[in-house]
C-alpha positions in Angstrom: 28.4 26.1 35.9 27.9 22.5 36.3 28.3 21.3 32.6 26.2 18.4 33.4 23.7 20.1 34.9 19.8 18.4 34.3 16.8 20.3 33.9 17.0 20.7 36.8 6.9 44.1 45.5 7.8 46.7 47.3 6.1 49.5 48.6 8.3 51.8 47.9 8.1 53.9 44.6 9.3 51.6 42.1 10.2 48.1 41.8 12.4 48.7 38.6 15.2 50.8 38.6 16.9 50.4 35.3 20.7 51.3 34.9 20.4 52.2 31.5 17.7 53.9 29.8 16.5 54.0 26.0 19.7 54.7 24.0 21.8 52.0 26.2 24.5 49.8 23.9 23.7 46.7 22.8 24.1 44.4 20.1 21.7 45.7 16.9 19.4 42.5 16.2 20.1 41.3 12.7 17.4 42.1 10.3 16.4 38.0 10.2 15.6 38.1 13.5 12.0 37.5 13.6 11.4 40.0 17.0 13.4 42.5 15.6 10.5 44.5 14.4 8.5 44.4 18.1 8.7 47.3 20.3 10.6 47.4 22.7 10.5 49.3 26.4 13.3 51.4 28.3 10.4 53.3 31.1 11.7 52.5 34.8 7.7 50.8 35.9 7.9 47.3 35.0 6.3 44.8 37.4 4.8 46.9 40.4 4.9 50.5 41.2 3.2 52.1 44.2 2.5 55.4 45.0 0.5 56.4 48.1 -2.5 53.7 48.1 -2.6 53.2 44.2 -0.8 49.9 42.9 0.3 50.1 39.3 1.0 46.9 37.5 2.8 46.5 33.9 4.0 43.8 32.0 6.1 44.0 28.6 4.5 41.4 26.3 4.1 42.9 23.2 2.9 39.8 21.4 0.5 38.5 23.7 -3.5 39.3 22.6 -4.9 39.6 25.8 -3.3 39.9 29.7 -4.6 40.1 33.1 -3.2 40.2 36.4 -4.6 37.8 39.4 -4.8 39.1 42.7 -4.3 36.4 45.4 -4.7 36.3 49.3 -1.6 33.2 49.7 1.6 32.9 47.8 0.1 29.3 47.0 -2.7 27.4 46.4 -6.3 29.0 46.4 -8.3 30.9 44.1 -7.9 34.0 42.8 -9.7 36.8 44.7 -10.4 39.0 41.8 -8.7 38.6 38.2 -8.2 42.4 36.2 -7.8 42.9 32.6 -5.0 44.9 31.5 -4.9 47.2 29.0 -2.4 47.3 26.0 0.0 50.1 24.6 0.7 49.2 21.3 3.8 51.9 20.9 5.6 49.8 23.9 4.0 46.4 23.9 3.2 47.0 27.7 0.2 45.9 29.3 -1.5 48.2 32.5 -3.9 48.1 35.1 -4.2 50.0 38.3 -6.1 50.0 41.4 -6.6 52.0 44.6 -6.6 50.4 47.8 -4.3 48.7 49.9 -2.8 45.3 48.4 0.1 44.7 50.7 0.1 41.3 52.3 -1.2 39.9 49.2 0.0 38.0 46.3 -0.1 38.3 42.6 0.4 37.0 38.9 0.6 37.8 35.5 -1.4 35.8 32.4 -1.5 36.3 29.4 -3.2 34.9 25.8 -1.2 33.5 23.2 -2.4 32.1 20.0 -5.5 32.0 21.1 -4.8 30.3 24.4 -4.0 31.6 27.9 -0.8 30.5 29.3 0.1 29.3 32.7 0.3 32.3 35.3 3.8 34.2 36.0 5.1 36.2 38.8 6.5 38.1 36.0 10.0 38.1 35.1 10.8 41.3 37.4 9.1 40.1 41.0 10.9 40.9 43.8 9.3 39.2 46.8 7.8 35.7 46.7 5.4 33.5 48.0 6.7 29.3 48.0 9.0 27.7 45.3 8.6 31.4 43.6 5.0 30.5 42.4 3.3 34.1 43.1 5.1 37.1 43.3 4.6 39.0 47.1 3.5 42.5 47.9 5.4 43.4 50.0 6.9 47.6 51.7 10.6 46.2 51.2 11.5 49.0 53.7 10.6 46.4 56.5 13.5 44.3 55.4 16.4 46.4 56.0 18.2 45.0 58.9 19.5 47.5 61.3 21.9 50.1 60.1 21.4 49.1 56.2 21.5 52.4 55.4 25.1 53.3 56.7 26.2 49.2 55.7 29.2 49.5 52.8 31.3 46.6 51.9 35.2 46.8 51.1 37.0 49.5 49.5 38.5 47.7 46.2 41.0 50.1 44.6 42.0 47.3 42.4 40.8 43.9 41.1 43.9 42.2 41.9 43.7 43.5 45.7 40.8 40.5 46.1 40.8 37.4 47.4 37.8 35.0 46.1 36.8 32.3 48.3 33.8 30.7 46.3 31.5 28.9 49.0 27.8 27.4 49.1 25.7 28.4 51.9 24.4 24.9 53.1 28.1 23.0 52.8 29.7 26.2 54.7 27.5 25.5 58.3 25.4 21.8 57.4 28.2 19.9 59.0 27.4 18.6 62.2 30.8 19.5 63.1 30.2 23.2 62.4 29.2 24.1 65.6 26.6 26.7 63.6 22.8 26.9 64.9 21.2 27.8 61.7 22.6 25.3 59.5 22.4 26.0 55.5 21.0 29.1 55.8 21.8 33.2 55.1 21.8 34.1 58.7 24.6 31.4 59.4 26.8 34.2 58.9 25.7 35.9 61.7 26.5 33.4 64.4 30.1 34.6 66.0 31.7 32.7 68.3 31.0 29.4 66.7 33.8 26.6 67.0 33.9 22.6 65.4 34.1 19.5 68.2 37.2 20.0 68.3 37.5 23.6 69.0 38.6 25.3 65.9 37.2 28.5 64.9 34.5 27.8 62.2 31.7 30.4 60.5 32.4 33.9 59.7 35.6 33.7 62.5 36.9 30.9 60.2 36.7 33.4 57.0 38.2 36.4 59.3 41.1 33.9 60.1 41.8 32.6 57.4 42.1 36.3 55.4 40.0 36.5 52.6 38.9 39.4 51.2 35.7 38.4 49.7 32.9 35.4 49.6 31.8 34.3 46.3 28.5 32.9 47.1 27.1 30.0 44.8 23.7 31.4 43.2 21.3 32.7 46.0 18.3 33.9 43.3 15.3 31.6 43.2 15.7 28.3 42.0 14.1 25.7 40.8 15.2 22.0 42.1 14.8 22.5 45.9 10.9 22.0 47.1 11.2 25.3 49.7 7.8 23.4 51.4 9.5 20.7 52.0 12.8 21.5 53.4 12.6 19.3 56.2 13.5 16.2 52.6 17.1 18.2 53.3 17.2 18.5 49.5 20.3 19.9 48.3 21.4 21.6 44.8 23.7 24.4 43.5 21.1 26.3 42.5 22.2 27.1 38.8 18.8 26.4 37.6 17.2 29.8 37.9 13.7 30.7 38.0 13.4 33.6 39.5 16.4 36.5 39.3 15.8 39.1 41.3 14.3 37.4 44.6 16.1 35.5 47.2 15.8 31.3 47.0 13.5 30.5 49.9 15.3 27.4 51.0 18.2 29.3 52.9 15.2 31.3 54.7 14.3 30.0 58.3 10.3 30.6 56.7 10.4 30.3 52.8 6.5 31.3 53.5 6.7 34.8 54.7 8.2 36.9 51.4 9.7 39.4 54.0 12.0 36.9 55.9 14.3 35.3 53.0 14.6 39.1 52.2 15.5 40.3 55.5 18.1 37.6 56.1 19.8 37.8 53.1 20.4 41.6 54.1 21.6 40.2 57.5 24.2 38.0 55.8 25.4 40.8 53.6 25.8 43.1 56.5 27.4 41.0 58.7 30.0 39.6 56.3 30.6 43.5 55.6 30.9 44.2 59.6 33.8 41.9 58.9 35.3 43.8 56.2 34.5 40.8 53.4 32.4 41.7 50.4 30.3 39.6 48.8 30.1 38.2 45.2 27.3 37.1 44.0 27.2 34.0 41.5 24.7 34.8 38.4 23.1 32.7 36.1 21.5 34.9 33.1 22.7 32.5 30.6 19.8 30.1 31.3 16.7 29.3 32.7 15.8 26.2 34.6 13.3 25.1 32.3 12.6 26.3 29.2 8.6 26.1 28.1 7.0 27.3 31.0 9.8 29.6 32.2 9.2 33.1 33.1 10.8 34.3 30.3 8.4 31.9 27.9 5.2 32.8 29.8 5.6 36.8 29.3 7.0 36.7 25.4 6.9 33.3 24.1 10.0 32.9 22.1 12.1 36.4 22.9 14.1 35.7 25.1 15.7 32.6 24.0 18.5 31.9 21.2 16.7 29.4 18.4 18.1 27.2 16.0 17.9 27.4 12.0 15.3 24.6 12.3 13.4 26.5 14.9 14.5 24.2 18.1 16.0 26.1 21.2 19.8 26.9 21.0 21.6 25.4 23.8 25.0 27.0 24.5 24.3 26.0 28.4 23.9 22.6 28.5 20.8 23.0 30.4 18.3 22.8 27.8 18.1 26.9 26.4 20.0 29.8 26.5 18.9 33.4 26.4 19.7 36.0 23.7 21.8 39.0 25.7 22.0 41.2 21.9 18.4 41.6 21.9 17.4 45.1 24.1 14.9 43.2 26.3 17.2 40.9 27.5 20.2 43.0 27.4 18.3 45.5 29.6 17.1 42.9 31.6 20.8 41.8 32.4 21.9 44.9 33.2 19.3 46.2 35.4 19.4 43.0 37.5 22.9 43.1 38.6 22.0 46.6 39.4 19.2 45.7 41.5 21.2 43.5 43.3 24.3 46.3 44.0 21.6 48.9 44.9 19.0 46.7 46.9 21.0 44.1 48.6 24.4 46.2 48.7 26.2 43.4 46.3 30.1 43.9 45.9 30.6 42.1 42.7 29.2 39.6 40.5 30.4 36.0 38.7 29.1 35.1 35.4 28.0 31.9 34.9 29.2 30.7 31.0 29.6 34.3 30.5 30.6 33.4 26.8 26.6 33.0 25.8 26.6 37.0 26.6 27.5 39.2 23.9 30.6 41.7 24.5 28.5 44.9 24.7 26.3 43.5 27.3 29.0 42.9 29.5 30.8 46.0 29.2 27.4 47.8 29.8 27.3 45.7 33.3 30.5 46.6 33.9 30.3 50.4 33.8 26.4 50.5 35.3 27.7 48.5 38.1 30.5 51.2 38.8 28.2 54.1 38.3 26.7 52.6 41.5 30.0 51.5 43.3 33.3 52.2 42.2 34.3 48.8 44.1 32.6 46.6 42.3 33.7 44.2 39.7 32.6 41.6 37.1 34.1 38.2 36.3 32.7 35.2 34.7 33.6 32.1 32.7 35.2 32.4 29.5 33.6 29.8 27.8 30.4 28.0 27.0 29.3 24.3 27.4 28.1 24.1 23.9 27.9 25.8 20.2 25.8 29.2 20.0 24.4 31.1 17.1 25.7 34.3 18.2 28.7 35.0 16.4 32.4 33.8 18.1 33.7 37.6 17.7 30.6 39.1 19.6 30.9 36.5 22.6 32.3 37.3 26.2 35.1 34.5 25.6 38.0 34.9 27.7 39.8 35.1 24.0 37.9 38.4 24.1 38.6 39.9 27.3 40.6 42.6 25.9 37.3 44.3 24.7 35.6 44.2 28.2 37.0 47.1 29.4 36.4 45.9 33.5 35.3 42.4 32.8 37.6 39.6 34.3 38.0 36.0 33.2 38.9 32.7 34.7 42.5 31.3 34.2 42.1 27.5 33.1 45.3 27.9 31.6 47.0 28.0 35.1 44.4 25.4 36.7 45.0 22.8 33.9 49.0 24.1 33.9 49.2 23.2 38.0 47.1 20.6 38.8 46.4 18.5 35.2 43.8 18.7 32.7 39.9 19.0 34.3 38.6 16.7 32.1 40.5 13.7 32.9 41.1 12.7 36.5 44.1 11.0 36.3 46.0 13.3 34.7 48.5 15.4 37.1 49.9 18.4 36.7 52.8 20.7 37.4 52.7 20.4 41.0 52.0 17.2 40.8 54.7 15.7 38.9 53.9 16.1 35.0 56.6 17.2 32.4 55.6 19.7 30.1 53.4 22.0 31.6 56.0 24.5 33.1 55.5 27.0 29.8 51.6 26.7 30.5 52.0 27.7 34.6 54.1 30.6 33.3 51.5 31.8 31.5 49.2 31.9 34.2 51.9 33.4 36.3 52.2 36.6 33.8 48.2 36.5 34.1 48.0 36.2 30.2 49.9 39.0 29.2 52.1 39.6 26.4 55.9 39.1 28.1 59.1 38.9 26.2 60.1 35.9 28.2 56.9 33.6 28.1 56.5 31.3 24.5 52.6 31.1 24.1 53.0 28.8 21.4 54.3 26.2 24.3 50.9 26.5 26.0 48.7 23.5 26.4 45.5 25.7 26.4 46.0 29.5 24.8 48.1 30.0 22.4 48.6 34.0 22.9 48.1 36.5 25.1 44.8 37.5 25.5 44.6 40.0 28.4 45.4 43.6 28.6 45.8 43.9 32.0 46.1 41.0 35.0 42.9 42.9 36.4 41.1 40.7 33.7 42.2 37.5 35.1 41.2 35.4 37.9 43.6 32.4 39.1 42.5 29.3 40.4 43.2 25.6 40.9 39.6 24.3 41.2 35.8 25.0 42.5 32.6 23.8 42.9 32.9 22.3 39.1 34.9 18.9 38.6 36.9 17.2 41.1 38.0 19.4 44.2 41.9 19.4 44.6 41.9 16.8 47.4 40.4 14.7 45.2 41.8 15.7 41.9 45.9 14.5 44.2 44.2 11.6 45.1 43.7 9.9 41.7 46.2 11.5 39.2 48.8 10.7 41.9 47.7 6.7 43.3 50.7 5.7 44.4 51.4 9.0 46.9 50.8 9.5 50.8 48.4 12.2 52.5 51.2 14.1 53.4 52.9 14.3 49.8 49.6 15.3 48.3 49.3 17.7 50.9 52.6 19.0 49.9 51.6 19.2 46.4 48.5 21.5 47.5 50.4 23.7 49.5 53.0 24.5 46.3 49.8 24.6 43.8 48.3 27.3 46.1 51.3 29.0 46.2 51.3 29.3 42.6 48.0 30.8 42.6 48.3 33.2 45.5 51.8 35.0 44.5 50.8 35.1 40.4 49.5 38.0 38.9 46.3 38.5 38.5 43.4 37.6 41.7 43.4 34.6 43.5 40.1 32.5 44.4 39.8 29.0 46.1 37.2 26.8 46.9 36.1 27.0 50.4 37.8 24.0 52.4 40.2 23.5 50.9 42.0 25.4 53.5 41.4 22.0 55.7 41.7 19.2 53.1 38.2 19.0 52.2 37.2 16.0 50.1 34.1 15.5 48.2 34.3 11.7 48.3 35.8 12.0 45.0 32.3 13.2 43.6 33.1 15.7 40.7 29.9 16.5 39.7 28.0 16.8 43.2 25.1 19.1 42.3 22.6 17.2 44.2 24.8 15.2 45.6 23.8 15.1 49.8 25.5 16.9 52.5 27.6 13.9 53.3 29.3 14.4 49.8 28.9 18.7 50.3 29.4 20.0 53.3 32.8 20.3 55.0 33.6 18.7 57.9 34.9 21.4 60.2 36.8 18.8 62.4 39.4 18.0 59.7 40.5 22.2 60.6 42.5 20.3 63.7 43.9 17.5 61.7 45.3 19.5 59.3 46.0 22.9 60.7 49.3 23.2 59.6 47.4 23.5 56.6 44.9 25.9 57.2 48.0 27.8 58.9 50.1 27.6 55.7 46.9 29.2 53.6 46.5 31.9 56.1 49.8 32.8 55.9 50.2 33.1 52.2 46.8 34.9 52.3 48.8 37.5 54.2 51.7 37.5 52.1 50.1 38.5 49.3 47.9 41.2 51.4 50.9 42.5 52.8 53.5 42.6 49.2 52.0 44.6 46.3 54.2 42.8 43.8 51.9 40.2 43.9 49.1 42.4 43.1 50.8 44.5 40.2 47.9 46.5 38.4 49.2 46.6 34.3 51.2 44.6 32.0 53.0 46.7 31.2 54.4 46.5 35.1 54.5 42.6 34.9 56.7 42.7 31.8 59.1 45.1 33.8 59.3 43.8 36.9 58.9 39.8 36.5 62.1 38.2 35.0 62.2 35.0 35.0 65.6 32.3 35.2 66.8 30.4 32.4 67.0 26.9 33.9 68.4 24.1 31.9 65.9 21.7 34.1 62.0 20.7 33.5 59.2 20.7 36.0 61.5 23.9 37.9 59.9 27.5 37.6 62.1 30.1 38.8 61.4 33.8 38.7 62.3 37.5 40.6 59.7 40.3 41.2 62.2 42.9 40.9 63.0 46.8 41.5 60.9 47.1 43.9 57.9 46.0 42.2 54.1 47.8 42.2 56.1 50.4 45.3 56.8 47.0 47.3 59.4 47.7 50.0 61.0 44.1 49.2 63.7 45.0 46.7 63.7 41.4 45.3 61.7 38.8 45.7 62.6 35.3 44.2 60.5 32.6 43.8 61.4 28.9 42.7 58.5 25.9 42.3 59.9 22.3 42.1 57.1 20.2 40.7 59.2 17.4 40.7 59.1 14.3 43.1 63.1 15.2 43.1 64.7 17.7 44.8 66.3 20.4 42.4 69.0 22.8 42.6 68.8 25.8 41.4 71.8 28.7 41.5 70.7 32.3 43.3 72.5 35.2 42.9 75.0 36.3 46.2 72.8 38.6 48.4 71.3 38.7 52.0 68.2 37.2 51.4 65.5 36.2 54.0 64.0 33.3 53.7 60.0 33.5 53.2 59.0 30.0 52.5 60.5 26.5 52.4 60.0 22.9 52.4 56.5 23.6 53.3 56.7 26.4 55.8 56.0 29.9 55.0 56.1 33.5 57.3 55.9 37.1 55.9 58.6 37.8 58.5 61.0 35.3 57.4 62.0 31.6 59.0 65.7 32.4 58.3 68.3 33.6 55.6 71.1 32.7 53.3 73.5 34.3 50.9 72.4 32.3 47.6 74.8 30.0 45.8 73.7 26.6 45.0 70.4 26.1 46.6 68.7 22.7 47.2 64.6 22.6 46.4 62.7 19.9 47.8 60.0 18.0 45.5 56.7 19.3 45.6 57.6 22.8 47.0 58.1 26.4 46.9 61.2 28.2 47.6 60.3 32.3 48.5 63.1 34.4 49.2 63.6 38.2 49.6 66.2 41.1 49.8 64.8 43.8 51.8 
């Protein structure tokens, strides 16, 4: 989530297919809530349902005085073909209108009268197909959006979240550069292009992902968002997409024809299938915590005030830092979030969900999200940012904060402990971390190594962020050193190591990622870091041009050694379950830190065939200092797995232990077979 962001239907039976019903758990509305007494609805027919040639519209808007549905011939512009008054069911707050005929190919909007005034038109909060810029909902035959083989499409099987390796990317960043070799630059279907290469012959696109070895791509927001004009894509506008308009349809900016309601849906499904065919899962970055606009949002035009939290003075609360925050503790918002992710999982075969500013949501909602998704796909998973960007009226004990993750079964949070410990604090560009030579971050990194679980050898009181264990399982923790937010790793190192050479910074990058990928929990990396990606020092590139954001794939040849190291590191993790333990008990039993009389040095072992590993013991030593350091290693027949910036799971040498020197800013990994 960009913490500084400025305010920037189908012919199948039913549009809305809830995963939850009347008895779904959610936090009870407080008696002081002005909306506590309004009727709610748990039916599965909101928005539009079609049976034969009968089209039935339903809009939940209990405060509306009148409501109507308008039918249009096109997605924008022109007058309505006809306007139809809707009838209210007072017990549920749902307005209805039904007609017979054939509306396929038409568009519609809802409009309500509130406090004596007709509000602006809205496609409804459950629109699944859209016209240009999401102004009107489209009436389409959703079955026509399925690519060939869609019925048998499946994502990878995930037994444990710790088996996942996440790669965070933006559609445009990944393929837009002139050196990408990709024809459909910045589009969903860029992932369909096989055999693409950079100008200097290196694999790009989906072949690059396969070569790297990641298991899942985490794609920045793909739903319809506000800040890019779909009618003027030639202007090459850019945005990360954290300003939602319509949550349940793809953004037209990533399609080859935004004006065609079928195209954006079909092409997103083609992308998902292409990745699945390559053995790669798809994680969707979702932003249910706020809307791109406040007063004119589809939520506000449907049920004014209801979907948002407000301060005591009546103003919108703003824990998102983007002007508003949604009220997940209210039943209809809770249901919307749960049903929306279920829709994406069913209709688009999405494998996992990353929740932006997840702590704005309540714990009960996140638990229901995870539970409902597991019912659809046992391999699905959920993780998110365990913090907010500002204060919220939601009580702290009810927030989906990282410190409350133990209360959320099946939900994981990002570890800012390992992030800030390894590379330095995110908010201070010049602050180095353990890997780049800072004294005093050792214990914070150790907290990350044990996935924020209780460990007898980790002193949380010495941690820079968390002061006590907060995860009950490594499956609740996502480890990373950088993401789309803040300075990417390459740029962070350039600023925090001002007198360093490129070679020194590459050594630090290797050390940083070695710590992440060998730690317990789930590793996460930012796209392009494997080719030493830079964003030219721009920390908040949410609307920066392509020359800042696009990955230059010619760098893959320049930094091929770095890419090969990352690929080998990923291969090592995938090959050895000792790095992927699944319980806090396993970690406490099989991970042993060595007592050292040195700073900027961490040494530990994974012992006794941890998690069923074929290696009896794995020794990992990290030297964050700019000086070589000596470590005493027990006498044994060790295979050297990583040393001096080289790594190979099959070994790069042998040693028998004793006093061993570890080079500056490097990792030494040894194994006893």
